[in-house]
N, C-alpha and C positions, 0 to 999 in steps of 0.2 A: 504494499499500500504506499502510495506517495502522498505527501502533504504539500499542498500549494503554499509557498512562502507568504503570499498575500493574504490568504485565508488565515494562516497561523498568526500573522501580524495583527490582523483585525481582531481575532479572538483574544489574543493577549492584551491588546489595547483596550478592548471592551471590559475585560476582567480588571485591568488596572484602574480604569475610570470608575467602575462600580465599587471597587475597594476603597478608592479615595473618597467617593461620595459618601459611603457608609462611615468612614472614619471621621469625615467632617461632621456628619450628623451626630455621631456619638460625642464628639468633642463639644459641639454646640449645645446639645441637650444636657451635658454635664455642667455647663456654666449658666444656662438660661432656662428658667422654668416656663414651659409652654402654658398658654392660657387653656382653660377648659374647652373652649370652642375649637381651638386648634387641635387638641387631643382627640375630640370627636371627629374632626375632619380627617386626621391621620388614621383613625380606626376605620373609617368608611372608605378609605382610598383603595384598599386591597380588593374588596368586593366590586367596587366600581370599575377598576381596571380589568378584573376578570370578566365582568359582564361586557365591557366594551370589546374584549378580544373574542369572547365565545359567541355572542349573539349574531354577528355576521356569518360565522361558520354554521351555526344552526339554521339561519335563514336560507342559506344556499346549499345545505348539506343533504337534502333529501329526506325521505321518510324516517330512516334510522336516526338521523340527527335530530329531527323534530321530536320523535318519541323519547330519545335520551334527554333532550332538553326539558320535556315535560316531567320525566322522572326526576331530573335534577331539581327542578322547581318544587315538586312535591316533597322531596327529601329535605330541601332547605327549609320549607315551611314546617315540616314535622319535627325535624331535629334542631333547627335553629343553630346549626353548626356548619361553618363554611367547609371545613375539611371533609366532613362526612358527606355533604352534598356533592363535593367535587369527586369523591371516590365513587359515589353512586353514578354520577354522570359519565365518568371514564369507563367504568365497568359496563354500564348500559350501552354506551355507543360502541364499545368493542364487541359485545355480544350481538347487538342488533345489526351491526355491519356484517357479521358472519351469517346471520339468519336472513336478513333483507339485503339483497344485492343492490 
């Protein structure tokens, strides 16, 4: 297997930028206390980003993606846990794509 140097450079660069951004965040929050509204916004950011990434895929993914999306929404409502809803969604779409071509 060969690795393209450009791809490797991009991956290493993205990893470095991510690590630097996280380090700055830890450094900043160690020195400044965020307001309650800002904390709520941070806690809401992960589900919002996931929804922004997943919804277009479900919209164009066919019947299996639609059914998996519905299963994921039901799991999220019942469990109120993001991780369990994501697990249900991943398992559902994997199984449904085998059953429904």
